[in-house]
GUKE-747003 format. One record per residue: x, z, y of N, C-alpha, C in turn. Coordinates in steps of 0.05 Angstrom, whole numbers, plus 5000, padded with zeros to 4 digits. Atoms other than C-alpha are relative to their C-alpha. Layout:
<atoms>
X  Z  Y  X  Z  Y  X  Z  Y;
...
</atoms>
This chain:
<atoms>
4999  5000  5029  1022  2888  5376  4983  4976  4990;
5014  5024  5010  1001  2825  5338  4979  5009  4979;
5021  4996  5020  0937  2824  5298  4999  4976  4981;
5000  5021  5020  0939  2784  5234  4974  5002  4983;
5025  4998  5015  0870  2769  5205  5004  4992  4971;
5003  5010  5027  0854  2762  5132  4981  4977  5001;
5015  5025  4999  0827  2692  5122  4985  4997  4973;
5016  5007  5024  0770  2678  5073  4992  4970  5002;
5009  5028  5002  0761  2605  5053  4982  4999  4976;
5020  4999  5021  0697  2600  5013  4991  4971  4995;
5008  5027  5008  0683  2536  4975  4992  4999  4971;
5010  5002  5028  0643  2520  4911  4999  5027  4988;
5001  4974  5014  0657  2578  4864  5025  5016  5003;
4975  4986  4995  0722  2603  4894  5002  5011  5028;
4993  4987  4975  0742  2651  4949  5030  5001  5001;
4971  4998  4996  0813  2640  4974  5005  5020  5022;
4993  4979  4981  0839  2702  5009  5029  4996  5007;
4972  5004  4991  0901  2692  5051  5006  5018  5024;
4990  4982  4979  0942  2736  5097  5028  4991  5007;
4974  5009  4991  1000  2713  5139  5010  5018  5023;
4989  4982  4979  1044  2760  5180  5030  4992  5003;
4972  5006  4995  1115  2759  5207  5018  5006  4976;
4984  4992  5024  1140  2792  5142  4996  4981  4977;
5005  5018  5022  1110  2738  5097  4971  4994  4997;
5028  5007  5004  1045  2714  5067  4992  5004  4971;
5011  4996  5027  0999  2725  5008  4975  4982  4998;
5024  5016  5005  0946  2679  4978  4990  5007  4972;
5012  4993  5026  0898  2698  4922  4973  4985  4998;
5025  5013  5006  0839  2662  4890  4982  5017  4983;
5019  4983  5015  0777  2698  4865  4976  4983  4993;
5024  5015  5008  0720  2666  4825  4976  5016  5011;
5024  4987  4988  0653  2680  4859  4975  4984  4993;
5026  5014  5000  0579  2662  4857  4993  4996  5029;
5005  5006  4971  0563  2627  4922  4973  4985  5003;
5024  5015  4991  0499  2603  4955  5006  4991  5029;
4997  5009  4973  0499  2561  5018  5024  4983  5004;
4979  5018  4992  0551  2523  5056  5028  5012  4997;
4972  4991  5000  0627  2528  5052  5007  5012  5027;
4995  4985  4975  0659  2572  5105  5029  5009  5000;
4974  4987  4996  0725  2595  5133  4996  5021  5022;
5005  4978  4982  0724  2663  5167  5022  5020  4998;
4979  4981  5000  0773  2717  5187  4991  5028  5008;
5007  4972  4994  0772  2793  5190  5025  5016  5005;
4978  4981  4996  0816  2850  5214  5007  5013  4973;
4992  4990  5026  0856  2872  5154  4995  5030  4996;
5004  4971  5003  0850  2947  5167  4970  5006  4996;
5029  4995  5003  0774  2945  5175  4990  4990  4973;
5008  5010  5026  0766  2902  5113  5009  5018  4977;
4990  4981  5020  0809  2950  5072  4983  5025  5000;
5017  4976  4999  0767  3008  5096  4973  4996  4986;
5025  5005  5014  0703  2975  5072  5004  4999  4970;
4997  5003  5029  0730  2957  5003  5009  5026  4987;
4991  4975  5012  0762  3025  4992  4977  5021  5000;
5023  4982  4998  0696  3060  5011  4979  4994  4979;
5021  5009  5020  0651  3020  4964  5006  5012  4973;
4996  4987  5026  0640  3054  4897  4997  4981  4977;
5002  5020  5021  0634  2990  4857  5018  4976  5006;
4984  5024  4996  0675  2927  4847  4983  4976  5006;
5018  5022  4996  0614  2882  4851  4986  5003  5027;
5012  4999  4973  0596  2870  4924  4988  4973  5007;
5011  5024  4989  0552  2820  4958  5009  4998  5029;
4992  5005  4972  0580  2790  5022  4983  4978  5011;
5018  5020  4987  0533  2753  5069  5012  4991  5026;
4988  5013  4977  0559  2704  5121  4979  4981  5013;
5016  5019  4986  0523  2663  5174  5017  4977  5012;
4982  5020  4986  0579  2628  5213  5027  5012  5002;
4972  4990  4998  0654  2634  5225  5004  5022  5021;
4997  4979  4979  0642  2681  5285  4979  5021  4998;
5020  4980  5003  0583  2721  5260  5010  5023  4982;
4991  4978  5017  0591  2790  5228  4993  4994  4971;
5006  5001  5029  0594  2795  5152  4986  5026  4992;
5014  4977  5012  0544  2841  5117  5010  5004  4972;
4990  4994  5027  0570  2876  5055  4981  5021  4988;
5016  4981  5014  0526  2911  5004  5007  5001  4971;
4994  4997  5029  0534  2938  4934  4975  4992  4984;
5022  5010  5017  0491  2918  4875  4977  5020  4997;
5021  4979  5002  0452  2984  4877  4985  5005  5026;
5013  4996  4974  0433  2981  4951  5007  5027  5012;
4991  4974  4990  0470  3047  4964  5021  4998  5022;
4978  5004  4981  0525  3018  5007  4994  4975  5016;
5005  5023  4983  0515  2972  5067  5016  5003  5025;
4986  4998  4975  0559  2956  5126  5004  4972  5012;
4995  5025  4986  0574  2902  5177  5029  5000  5010;
4973  5002  4989  0643  2876  5198  5001  4975  5017;
4998  5022  4982  0655  2832  5258  5022  4981  4992;
4980  5020  5006  0692  2767  5247  5021  4998  5022;
4979  5006  4980  0757  2749  5283  5002  4970  5004;
4995  5028  4995  0769  2682  5315  5026  4992  4987;
4976  5010  5014  0819  2643  5272  5013  4978  5016;
4984  5022  4989  0874  2599  5298  5006  4981  4977;
4993  5019  5021  0888  2535  5260  5030  5003  4995;
4972  4996  5008  0953  2543  5221  5010  4976  4984;
</atoms>
């Protein structure tokens, strides 16, 4: 079974979220507040959905170190915190 990662492309004040599978593709842009370097990183779509559906707020902080390091996610109240391992991305 093929695994299709969700790709985050983080640059300036925009997060581009893209997903490509055999059935088609989706791309969405979200305005963000960013500190640090630009980054492209991928995650398992099912695990990412689990994190976002569990959080009780829409405002989340996502912390990244490198394209292969885990992402830390926390809410603005400090009540929700989790880590998600990154997936190696193929150039498309």
